[in-house]
C-alpha distance (Angstrom), angle and dihedral (degrees) to the residues before:
residue distance angle dihedral
A1 . . .
E2 3.77 . .
N3 3.81 114.6 .
A4 3.81 91.2 19.3
L5 3.79 133.9 128.5
S6 3.75 115.7 -141.3
A7 3.81 130.1 -170.6
G8 3.78 124.3 -177.1
F9 3.78 129.0 -156.3
V10 3.80 139.6 173.1
I11 3.78 129.8 -141.3
A12 3.78 110.9 -152.9
G13 3.76 130.8 -170.0
T14 3.79 130.6 42.5
G15 3.81 105.8 -72.4
T16 3.77 133.6 73.0
K17 3.80 123.1 -99.7
R18 3.78 127.4 -142.4
L19 3.79 109.8 -141.7
L20 3.78 138.0 -175.6
V21 3.81 109.8 -145.8
R22 3.79 119.6 -170.4
A23 3.80 136.2 -179.3
V24 3.78 106.4 -161.0
G25 3.78 122.1 -167.5
P26 3.83 113.3 137.3
G27 3.84 89.9 28.7
L28 3.82 88.6 69.0
A29 3.80 92.6 64.6
G30 3.80 92.7 92.2
L31 3.81 89.3 54.4
G32 3.79 93.2 58.5
V33 3.81 97.6 -109.7
P34 3.83 110.4 155.1
G35 3.81 129.2 -144.1
L36 3.79 96.9 24.4
L37 3.78 126.7 -166.0
A38 3.81 98.1 -110.8
D39 3.80 98.7 -154.1
P40 3.82 115.9 17.3
Q41 3.77 122.8 -175.3
L42 3.79 124.8 -166.8
A43 3.77 138.4 -156.3
V44 3.82 127.5 -169.9
H45 3.82 114.2 -146.7
A46 3.78 134.1 -175.5
L47 3.81 114.8 -132.2
D48 3.80 110.1 -73.5
A49 3.82 93.4 -1.2
A50 3.78 116.1 141.5
S51 3.79 96.1 -153.9
A52 3.79 130.4 50.6
L53 3.81 121.1 -103.9
A54 3.79 89.5 -150.5
S55 3.78 136.3 -2.4
N56 3.79 140.1 178.2
N57 3.77 143.7 -176.6
D58 3.81 119.7 -173.4
W59 3.81 104.5 7.2
A60 3.84 93.8 -147.8
G61 3.82 96.1 -149.3
T62 3.80 97.2 -91.3
A63 3.79 117.5 -170.9
E64 3.82 92.1 -119.8
L65 3.81 93.4 52.4
K66 3.83 92.7 44.6
A67 3.82 90.8 50.8
A68 3.82 90.4 49.4
A69 3.82 91.3 49.6
T70 3.79 91.2 50.2
A71 3.83 91.9 48.2
A72 3.82 90.0 49.5
G73 3.82 93.5 48.3
A74 3.80 92.2 -118.7
F75 3.80 120.0 159.9
T76 3.79 116.6 -102.7
I77 3.78 120.9 -97.0
P78 3.81 123.4 -167.0
D79 3.81 115.9 -87.0
A80 3.80 93.6 -132.4
G81 3.80 93.8 41.0
R82 3.77 125.2 121.5
D83 3.79 94.5 -122.1
A84 3.81 116.4 124.0
A85 3.82 129.2 -127.9
V86 3.80 139.6 165.4
L87 3.79 138.5 -178.8
V88 3.80 113.8 -138.4
T89 3.79 135.9 174.9
L90 3.77 110.6 -151.1
P91 3.80 136.5 -179.5
P92 3.83 121.8 -130.5
G93 3.77 111.7 -64.5
T94 3.78 146.8 93.1
Y95 3.78 119.7 -64.4
S96 3.78 142.6 172.2
V97 3.78 135.5 -155.5
L98 3.78 116.1 -144.4
V99 3.80 117.9 -160.6
T100 3.78 121.8 -169.0
G101 3.78 135.0 165.0
V102 3.79 118.7 -106.2
G103 3.81 107.0 -108.3
N104 3.83 90.1 18.0
T105 3.81 90.5 -73.6
T106 3.79 120.0 159.8
G107 3.79 138.5 -147.6
N108 3.77 143.8 112.5
A109 3.79 118.6 -45.9
L110 3.80 139.0 163.7
V111 3.80 125.8 -134.8
E112 3.80 115.1 -151.4
I113 3.79 128.2 -173.2
Y114 3.82 116.3 -173.0
D115 3.80 123.9 -169.7
L116 3.80 106.0 -138.2
D117 3.83 91.7 -175.0
P118 3.82 101.9 54.6
C-alpha cells in the first residue's frame, strides 16, 4: 500500500509464539520525534494471506496490553493515545505488519514486535 510502513518477521521452530505488536506514532512525542503519524492502525498478516490475523486502531491502554508491554520492557505509551497494539499467538511461519494512517494520513511511526515467550 502507498503511504504504509511494513515490517516482516519469521517465527521458526515448532511451537507457537505470543507476541506484542505495536505501531507507535503519538507515543513518540516524548522522545522528540518530529512529524508523527497522528493515528496509526496496524494489521498482522501471514505470508500471502488476504485478510489480517489481527488488527487494531487506538489501543486504549488495556490492562492486558500494558502488562505485556511491561513484561517485554517496552517504553510506556499514553493510555488514551491513538497508538495501536495487539497481542497475538502465532505458529511458525512468515508474517508482516502493515501500518497505515487512519484517513490515509502520513507521518513518522515505529513498528515494534516483542517476543513474550523468549
